[in-house]
C-alpha atoms as an extended CHARMM CRD file, in Angstrom:
* protein
*
       147  EXT
         1         1  MET       CA            261.1510000000      182.1910000000      -65.9620000000  PROA      1               0.0000000000
         2         2  GLU       CA            260.6650000000      182.7320000000      -62.3100000000  PROA      2               0.0000000000
         3         3  ALA       CA            263.1130000000      180.9980000000      -59.8290000000  PROA      3               0.0000000000
         4         4  GLU       CA            260.2730000000      179.0380000000      -58.1190000000  PROA      4               0.0000000000
         5         5  ALA       CA            259.0620000000      177.7260000000      -61.4790000000  PROA      5               0.0000000000
         6         6  ARG       CA            262.5000000000      176.8070000000      -62.6280000000  PROA      6               0.0000000000
         7         7  ALA       CA            263.1800000000      174.9270000000      -59.3370000000  PROA      7               0.0000000000
         8         8  GLU       CA            259.9000000000      173.0220000000      -59.7330000000  PROA      8               0.0000000000
         9         9  LEU       CA            260.8380000000      172.0470000000      -63.2920000000  PROA      9               0.0000000000
        10        10  ARG       CA            264.3220000000      170.8600000000      -62.1920000000  PROA      10              0.0000000000
        11        11  LYS       CA            262.5400000000      168.1290000000      -60.1690000000  PROA      11              0.0000000000
        12        12  LEU       CA            262.1220000000      166.3970000000      -63.5900000000  PROA      12              0.0000000000
        13        13  GLU       CA            265.8340000000      166.1040000000      -64.2420000000  PROA      13              0.0000000000
        14        14  PRO       CA            265.9990000000      162.3290000000      -63.2860000000  PROA      14              0.0000000000
        15        15  LEU       CA            263.9590000000      161.7420000000      -66.4400000000  PROA      15              0.0000000000
        16        16  LEU       CA            266.5760000000      163.2700000000      -68.7650000000  PROA      16              0.0000000000
        17        17  GLY       CA            268.1050000000      160.9030000000      -71.3330000000  PROA      17              0.0000000000
        18        18  GLN       CA            267.2040000000      158.0100000000      -73.6120000000  PROA      18              0.0000000000
        19        19  TRP       CA            265.3180000000      155.0140000000      -72.2530000000  PROA      19              0.0000000000
        20        20  THR       CA            264.0400000000      151.7450000000      -73.5580000000  PROA      20              0.0000000000
        21        21  VAL       CA            260.4880000000      151.0340000000      -72.5660000000  PROA      21              0.0000000000
        22        22  GLU       CA            258.9490000000      147.5860000000      -71.8670000000  PROA      22              0.0000000000
        23        23  ALA       CA            255.1650000000      147.2820000000      -71.5450000000  PROA      23              0.0000000000
        24        24  VAL       CA            253.7100000000      144.4720000000      -69.3850000000  PROA      24              0.0000000000
        25        25  ALA       CA            250.1220000000      144.1400000000      -70.6190000000  PROA      25              0.0000000000
        26        26  PRO       CA            247.8050000000      141.6600000000      -72.2400000000  PROA      26              0.0000000000
        27        27  TRP       CA            248.3680000000      143.4440000000      -75.5780000000  PROA      27              0.0000000000
        28        28  ALA       CA            252.1850000000      143.4590000000      -75.3850000000  PROA      28              0.0000000000
        29        29  PRO       CA            254.0410000000      140.4340000000      -76.6240000000  PROA      29              0.0000000000
        30        30  PRO       CA            256.2240000000      138.7980000000      -73.9700000000  PROA      30              0.0000000000
        31        31  ASP       CA            259.8580000000      139.3370000000      -74.6790000000  PROA      31              0.0000000000
        32        32  GLY       CA            258.8880000000      141.3000000000      -77.6480000000  PROA      32              0.0000000000
        33        33  PRO       CA            260.5890000000      144.4210000000      -79.0650000000  PROA      33              0.0000000000
        34        34  ARG       CA            260.9670000000      147.4200000000      -76.7470000000  PROA      34              0.0000000000
        35        35  GLY       CA            259.8290000000      150.8840000000      -77.3550000000  PROA      35              0.0000000000
        36        36  HSD       CA            262.0570000000      153.8150000000      -76.6090000000  PROA      36              0.0000000000
        37        37  THR       CA            261.6550000000      157.3200000000      -75.2030000000  PROA      37              0.0000000000
        38        38  ILE       CA            263.7490000000      160.4740000000      -75.0230000000  PROA      38              0.0000000000
        39        39  PHE       CA            263.4430000000      163.1770000000      -72.3730000000  PROA      39              0.0000000000
        40        40  GLU       CA            265.1860000000      166.4360000000      -73.2550000000  PROA      40              0.0000000000
        41        41  TRP       CA            265.0150000000      170.1180000000      -72.4090000000  PROA      41              0.0000000000
        42        42  GLY       CA            263.0810000000      172.4680000000      -74.7240000000  PROA      42              0.0000000000
        43        43  PRO       CA            264.3210000000      175.8990000000      -75.7440000000  PROA      43              0.0000000000
        44        44  GLY       CA            265.6540000000      177.9500000000      -72.7480000000  PROA      44              0.0000000000
        45        45  GLU       CA            265.0970000000      174.8670000000      -70.5300000000  PROA      45              0.0000000000
        46        46  ALA       CA            261.6650000000      176.3030000000      -69.8680000000  PROA      46              0.0000000000
        47        47  PHE       CA            259.9760000000      172.9120000000      -70.4100000000  PROA      47              0.0000000000
        48        48  LEU       CA            260.8260000000      169.2300000000      -70.8660000000  PROA      48              0.0000000000
        49        49  VAL       CA            259.9250000000      167.3150000000      -73.9730000000  PROA      49              0.0000000000
        50        50  GLN       CA            259.3120000000      163.6590000000      -74.1300000000  PROA      50              0.0000000000
        51        51  ARG       CA            259.0710000000      161.7540000000      -77.4360000000  PROA      51              0.0000000000
        52        52  TRP       CA            258.3280000000      158.0430000000      -77.6550000000  PROA      52              0.0000000000
        53        53  GLU       CA            257.9040000000      155.3000000000      -80.2860000000  PROA      53              0.0000000000
        54        54  THR       CA            256.7500000000      151.7600000000      -79.7810000000  PROA      54              0.0000000000
        55        55  PRO       CA            256.8140000000      148.8040000000      -82.1690000000  PROA      55              0.0000000000
        56        56  VAL       CA            253.5080000000      147.4770000000      -80.8160000000  PROA      56              0.0000000000
        57        57  ASP       CA            250.4220000000      148.5170000000      -82.8300000000  PROA      57              0.0000000000
        58        58  GLU       CA            248.1590000000      148.6460000000      -79.7810000000  PROA      58              0.0000000000
        59        59  ALA       CA            250.4130000000      151.2920000000      -78.0910000000  PROA      59              0.0000000000
        60        60  PRO       CA            250.5500000000      154.7400000000      -79.7090000000  PROA      60              0.0000000000
        61        61  ASP       CA            253.6810000000      156.8920000000      -80.4390000000  PROA      61              0.0000000000
        62        62  GLY       CA            253.5870000000      160.3930000000      -79.1340000000  PROA      62              0.0000000000
        63        63  VAL       CA            255.0640000000      163.5250000000      -77.6030000000  PROA      63              0.0000000000
        64        64  ALA       CA            254.5140000000      165.1670000000      -74.1650000000  PROA      64              0.0000000000
        65        65  ILE       CA            255.5390000000      168.5600000000      -72.9200000000  PROA      65              0.0000000000
        66        66  PHE       CA            256.1880000000      169.0060000000      -69.1720000000  PROA      66              0.0000000000
        67        67  ALA       CA            255.9640000000      172.5060000000      -67.8590000000  PROA      67              0.0000000000
        68        68  VAL       CA            254.9810000000      174.6270000000      -64.8000000000  PROA      68              0.0000000000
        69        69  ASP       CA            251.3230000000      175.8430000000      -64.9590000000  PROA      69              0.0000000000
        70        70  ASP       CA            251.3100000000      179.6550000000      -64.7610000000  PROA      70              0.0000000000
        71        71  GLU       CA            248.1310000000      179.7910000000      -62.6490000000  PROA      71              0.0000000000
        72        72  SER       CA            248.7330000000      176.9140000000      -60.1370000000  PROA      72              0.0000000000
        73        73  GLY       CA            252.5150000000      176.8330000000      -60.1480000000  PROA      73              0.0000000000
        74        74  GLU       CA            252.2890000000      172.9370000000      -60.4090000000  PROA      74              0.0000000000
        75        75  LEU       CA            254.0270000000      170.7490000000      -62.8250000000  PROA      75              0.0000000000
        76        76  VAL       CA            251.8480000000      169.4450000000      -65.6080000000  PROA      76              0.0000000000
        77        77  GLN       CA            252.2640000000      167.1480000000      -68.6280000000  PROA      77              0.0000000000
        78        78  HSD       CA            250.4640000000      167.9430000000      -71.9070000000  PROA      78              0.0000000000
        79        79  TYR       CA            250.1740000000      164.6100000000      -73.7770000000  PROA      79              0.0000000000
        80        80  PHE       CA            249.6180000000      164.0770000000      -77.4600000000  PROA      80              0.0000000000
        81        81  ASP       CA            249.6650000000      160.6240000000      -79.2960000000  PROA      81              0.0000000000
        82        82  SER       CA            249.3800000000      159.1870000000      -82.7290000000  PROA      82              0.0000000000
        83        83  ARG       CA            245.7110000000      158.2450000000      -82.1500000000  PROA      83              0.0000000000
        84        84  GLY       CA            244.8810000000      162.0800000000      -81.9100000000  PROA      84              0.0000000000
        85        85  VAL       CA            244.4620000000      161.7440000000      -78.1400000000  PROA      85              0.0000000000
        86        86  VAL       CA            245.2090000000      164.9400000000      -76.1320000000  PROA      86              0.0000000000
        87        87  ARG       CA            245.3780000000      164.9210000000      -72.3230000000  PROA      87              0.0000000000
        88        88  ARG       CA            246.6320000000      166.9650000000      -69.3960000000  PROA      88              0.0000000000
        89        89  TYR       CA            248.1250000000      165.3640000000      -66.3180000000  PROA      89              0.0000000000
        90        90  ALA       CA            249.3380000000      166.7450000000      -63.0640000000  PROA      90              0.0000000000
        91        91  THR       CA            252.8510000000      165.3340000000      -62.5370000000  PROA      91              0.0000000000
        92        92  SER       CA            255.4970000000      165.1990000000      -59.8070000000  PROA      92              0.0000000000
        93        93  ILE       CA            258.7060000000      163.5440000000      -58.7630000000  PROA      93              0.0000000000
        94        94  GLU       CA            259.1090000000      163.2750000000      -55.0190000000  PROA      94              0.0000000000
        95        95  ASP       CA            261.3040000000      160.9400000000      -53.0350000000  PROA      95              0.0000000000
        96        96  GLY       CA            262.1720000000      158.7580000000      -55.9390000000  PROA      96              0.0000000000
        97        97  VAL       CA            258.4470000000      158.3890000000      -57.0500000000  PROA      97              0.0000000000
        98        98  TRP       CA            257.1920000000      159.7430000000      -60.3670000000  PROA      98              0.0000000000
        99        99  SER       CA            253.4340000000      160.2890000000      -60.6550000000  PROA      99              0.0000000000
       100       100  LEU       CA            250.9980000000      161.4490000000      -63.3560000000  PROA      100             0.0000000000
       101       101  ARG       CA            247.3130000000      162.0680000000      -62.5490000000  PROA      101             0.0000000000
       102       102  LYS       CA            244.3540000000      162.8490000000      -64.6700000000  PROA      102             0.0000000000
       103       103  LEU       CA            241.2820000000      163.0250000000      -62.3370000000  PROA      103             0.0000000000
       104       104  THR       CA            238.5470000000      164.1330000000      -64.7250000000  PROA      104             0.0000000000
       105       105  PRO       CA            235.0130000000      162.7250000000      -64.7120000000  PROA      105             0.0000000000
       106       106  GLY       CA            234.4400000000      159.9840000000      -67.3190000000  PROA      106             0.0000000000
       107       107  PHE       CA            238.0480000000      158.8130000000      -67.4900000000  PROA      107             0.0000000000
       108       108  ALA       CA            240.4550000000      159.1360000000      -64.5390000000  PROA      108             0.0000000000
       109       109  GLN       CA            243.9270000000      157.7450000000      -65.0150000000  PROA      109             0.0000000000
       110       110  ARG       CA            247.0850000000      157.6410000000      -62.8040000000  PROA      110             0.0000000000
       111       111  PHE       CA            250.6620000000      156.4200000000      -63.0940000000  PROA      111             0.0000000000
       112       112  LEU       CA            252.9070000000      155.7290000000      -60.0740000000  PROA      112             0.0000000000
       113       113  ALA       CA            256.4930000000      154.6710000000      -60.6890000000  PROA      113             0.0000000000
       114       114  GLU       CA            259.6010000000      154.2000000000      -58.6660000000  PROA      114             0.0000000000
       115       115  PHE       CA            263.1610000000      154.9700000000      -59.7050000000  PROA      115             0.0000000000
       116       116  GLY       CA            265.6570000000      152.1920000000      -59.0370000000  PROA      116             0.0000000000
       117       117  PRO       CA            268.3990000000      152.9680000000      -56.5360000000  PROA      117             0.0000000000
       118       118  ASP       CA            270.8490000000      153.8380000000      -59.2720000000  PROA      118             0.0000000000
       119       119  GLY       CA            268.3620000000      155.9650000000      -61.2310000000  PROA      119             0.0000000000
       120       120  GLU       CA            268.8620000000      153.7740000000      -64.2840000000  PROA      120             0.0000000000
       121       121  THR       CA            265.4500000000      152.0330000000      -64.1040000000  PROA      121             0.0000000000
       122       122  ILE       CA            261.8580000000      153.3020000000      -63.5570000000  PROA      122             0.0000000000
       123       123  GLU       CA            259.0440000000      150.7710000000      -62.8910000000  PROA      123             0.0000000000
       124       124  GLY       CA            255.4760000000      152.0110000000      -62.7650000000  PROA      124             0.0000000000
       125       125  THR       CA            251.9080000000      151.0400000000      -63.1550000000  PROA      125             0.0000000000
       126       126  TRP       CA            249.1020000000      152.7600000000      -65.0230000000  PROA      126             0.0000000000
       127       127  GLU       CA            245.6290000000      152.5180000000      -63.4370000000  PROA      127             0.0000000000
       128       128  LYS       CA            242.2480000000      153.8080000000      -64.6640000000  PROA      128             0.0000000000
       129       129  ALA       CA            238.8650000000      154.4680000000      -63.1460000000  PROA      129             0.0000000000
       130       130  ASP       CA            236.0480000000      154.8960000000      -65.4790000000  PROA      130             0.0000000000
       131       131  ASP       CA            233.7990000000      156.1850000000      -62.6680000000  PROA      131             0.0000000000
       132       132  GLY       CA            236.6620000000      158.3600000000      -61.1700000000  PROA      132             0.0000000000
       133       133  SER       CA            237.0530000000      156.2660000000      -58.0130000000  PROA      133             0.0000000000
       134       134  SER       CA            237.1770000000      152.4920000000      -58.6380000000  PROA      134             0.0000000000
       135       135  TRP       CA            240.8320000000      152.0310000000      -59.6400000000  PROA      135             0.0000000000
       136       136  GLU       CA            241.8540000000      149.0660000000      -61.7310000000  PROA      136             0.0000000000
       137       137  HSD       CA            245.3110000000      148.0030000000      -63.1090000000  PROA      137             0.0000000000
       138       138  ASP       CA            245.7290000000      149.0220000000      -66.7890000000  PROA      138             0.0000000000
       139       139  PHE       CA            249.4000000000      148.0710000000      -67.5970000000  PROA      139             0.0000000000
       140       140  THR       CA            252.9460000000      148.3690000000      -66.3390000000  PROA      140             0.0000000000
       141       141  LEU       CA            255.8530000000      150.1180000000      -67.8910000000  PROA      141             0.0000000000
       142       142  VAL       CA            259.6050000000      149.4850000000      -67.1310000000  PROA      142             0.0000000000
       143       143  TYR       CA            262.0780000000      152.0860000000      -68.3240000000  PROA      143             0.0000000000
       144       144  ARG       CA            265.7840000000      151.2990000000      -68.6210000000  PROA      144             0.0000000000
       145       145  LYS       CA            268.2210000000      154.2080000000      -69.2260000000  PROA      145             0.0000000000
       146       146  VAL       CA            270.3610000000      153.9060000000      -72.3190000000  PROA      146             0.0000000000
       147       147  VAL       CA            272.1840000000      157.2250000000      -72.2110000000  PROA      147             0.0000000000
Protein backbone atom coordinates (compact mmCIF):
# COMPACT_ATOMS: atom_id res chain seq x y z
CA UNK A 1 0.00 0.00 0.00
CA UNK A 2 1.34 3.41 -0.95
CA UNK A 3 2.32 5.81 1.83
CA UNK A 4 -0.29 8.39 0.78
CA UNK A 5 -3.10 5.83 0.84
CA UNK A 6 -1.98 4.49 4.22
CA UNK A 7 -1.87 8.04 5.65
CA UNK A 8 -5.39 8.68 4.35
CA UNK A 9 -6.65 5.44 5.88
CA UNK A 10 -5.04 6.30 9.25
CA UNK A 11 -7.44 9.25 9.52
CA UNK A 12 -10.06 6.64 10.50
CA UNK A 13 -8.15 5.54 13.63
CA UNK A 14 -10.48 7.46 16.00
CA UNK A 15 -13.20 4.95 15.07
CA UNK A 16 -11.25 1.88 16.23
CA UNK A 17 -12.80 -0.10 19.06
CA UNK A 18 -16.17 -1.24 20.33
CA UNK A 19 -19.05 1.19 20.69
CA UNK A 20 -22.67 1.11 21.84
CA UNK A 21 -25.04 2.82 19.42
CA UNK A 22 -28.24 4.63 20.34
CA UNK A 23 -30.67 5.62 17.61
CA UNK A 24 -32.91 8.64 18.12
CA UNK A 25 -35.73 8.16 15.61
CA UNK A 26 -39.50 7.64 15.49
CA UNK A 27 -38.95 3.88 15.03
CA UNK A 28 -36.46 3.57 17.92
CA UNK A 29 -37.92 2.92 21.37
CA UNK A 30 -36.94 5.62 23.89
CA UNK A 31 -34.52 4.26 26.47
CA UNK A 32 -34.64 0.97 24.60
CA UNK A 33 -31.81 -1.50 24.07
CA UNK A 34 -28.69 -0.19 22.39
CA UNK A 35 -27.02 -1.62 19.34
CA UNK A 36 -23.30 -2.14 19.15
CA UNK A 37 -20.62 -1.76 16.53
CA UNK A 38 -16.97 -2.75 16.22
CA UNK A 39 -14.37 -1.03 14.04
CA UNK A 40 -11.17 -3.02 13.46
CA UNK A 41 -8.35 -3.21 10.93
CA UNK A 42 -8.60 -5.80 8.18
CA UNK A 43 -5.63 -7.92 7.06
CA UNK A 44 -2.47 -5.89 6.56
CA UNK A 45 -4.29 -2.84 7.95
CA UNK A 46 -5.15 -2.10 4.32
CA UNK A 47 -8.81 -1.40 5.17
CA UNK A 48 -11.07 -0.85 8.17
CA UNK A 49 -13.99 -3.20 8.89
CA UNK A 50 -17.14 -2.12 10.72
CA UNK A 51 -19.68 -4.68 11.94
CA UNK A 52 -22.89 -3.71 13.69
CA UNK A 53 -25.93 -5.33 15.25
CA UNK A 54 -29.08 -3.68 16.52
CA UNK A 55 -31.91 -5.10 18.63
CA UNK A 56 -34.46 -2.91 16.78
CA UNK A 57 -36.25 -4.70 13.92
CA UNK A 58 -36.53 -1.51 11.84
CA UNK A 59 -32.75 -1.05 11.81
CA UNK A 60 -30.62 -3.54 9.86
CA UNK A 61 -27.49 -5.36 10.99
CA UNK A 62 -24.54 -5.09 8.65
CA UNK A 63 -20.92 -4.71 7.73
CA UNK A 64 -18.97 -1.92 6.05
CA UNK A 65 -15.49 -1.81 4.58
CA UNK A 66 -13.57 1.48 4.59
CA UNK A 67 -10.70 1.78 2.13
CA UNK A 68 -8.86 4.19 -0.15
CA UNK A 69 -10.22 4.21 -3.71
CA UNK A 70 -7.43 3.33 -6.15
CA UNK A 71 -8.60 5.78 -8.80
CA UNK A 72 -9.52 8.89 -6.79
CA UNK A 73 -7.28 8.36 -3.74
CA UNK A 74 -10.26 9.23 -1.52
CA UNK A 75 -11.63 7.31 1.44
CA UNK A 76 -14.78 5.34 0.70
CA UNK A 77 -17.12 3.12 2.66
CA UNK A 78 -18.69 0.05 1.05
CA UNK A 79 -21.90 -0.67 2.99
CA UNK A 80 -23.80 -4.00 3.14
CA UNK A 81 -26.80 -4.71 5.39
CA UNK A 82 -29.15 -7.53 6.36
CA UNK A 83 -31.87 -6.20 4.03
CA UNK A 84 -29.58 -6.83 1.06
CA UNK A 85 -28.87 -3.10 0.63
CA UNK A 86 -25.46 -2.27 -0.87
CA UNK A 87 -24.20 1.32 -0.99
CA UNK A 88 -21.00 3.27 -1.54
CA UNK A 89 -20.24 6.42 0.44
CA UNK A 90 -17.43 8.95 0.33
CA UNK A 91 -16.12 9.35 3.88
CA UNK A 92 -13.74 11.51 5.86
CA UNK A 93 -12.69 12.49 9.34
CA UNK A 94 -11.43 16.07 9.54
CA UNK A 95 -11.12 18.30 12.61
CA UNK A 96 -13.21 15.98 14.79
CA UNK A 97 -16.03 15.64 12.25
CA UNK A 98 -16.87 12.33 10.57
CA UNK A 99 -18.84 12.47 7.34
CA UNK A 100 -20.37 9.96 4.98
CA UNK A 101 -21.88 11.13 1.68
CA UNK A 102 -23.87 9.35 -1.03
CA UNK A 103 -24.86 11.93 -3.60
CA UNK A 104 -26.42 9.82 -6.34
CA UNK A 105 -29.66 10.69 -8.15
CA UNK A 106 -32.81 9.14 -6.71
CA UNK A 107 -31.49 8.75 -3.17
CA UNK A 108 -28.90 11.05 -1.68
CA UNK A 109 -27.84 10.54 1.91
CA UNK A 110 -25.32 12.13 4.25
CA UNK A 111 -24.12 11.67 7.82
CA UNK A 112 -22.31 14.37 9.79
CA UNK A 113 -21.04 13.52 13.27
CA UNK A 114 -18.83 15.18 15.84
CA UNK A 115 -16.45 13.42 18.18
CA UNK A 116 -16.73 14.44 21.82
CA UNK A 117 -13.67 16.20 23.30
CA UNK A 118 -12.41 12.96 24.87
CA UNK A 119 -12.99 10.88 21.71
CA UNK A 120 -15.29 8.57 23.67
CA UNK A 121 -18.55 9.71 22.05
CA UNK A 122 -19.68 10.45 18.52
CA UNK A 123 -23.01 12.16 17.87
CA UNK A 124 -24.28 12.47 14.34
CA UNK A 125 -27.29 12.96 12.15
CA UNK A 126 -28.32 11.16 8.99
CA UNK A 127 -30.12 13.24 6.39
CA UNK A 128 -31.68 12.22 3.08
CA UNK A 129 -32.74 13.98 -0.09
CA UNK A 130 -34.98 12.04 -2.45
CA UNK A 131 -34.48 14.73 -5.10
CA UNK A 132 -30.74 15.07 -4.39
CA UNK A 133 -30.96 18.61 -3.01
CA UNK A 134 -33.81 19.06 -0.48
CA UNK A 135 -32.26 17.64 2.68
CA UNK A 136 -34.40 16.39 5.55
CA UNK A 137 -33.53 14.88 8.91
CA UNK A 138 -33.70 11.07 8.92
CA UNK A 139 -32.37 10.00 12.33
CA UNK A 140 -29.63 10.61 14.88
CA UNK A 141 -26.99 8.15 16.13
CA UNK A 142 -25.01 8.43 19.34
CA UNK A 143 -21.91 6.21 19.69
CA UNK A 144 -20.33 5.61 23.10
CA UNK A 145 -16.96 3.87 23.26
CA UNK A 146 -16.84 0.66 25.29
CA UNK A 147 -13.26 -0.45 24.57
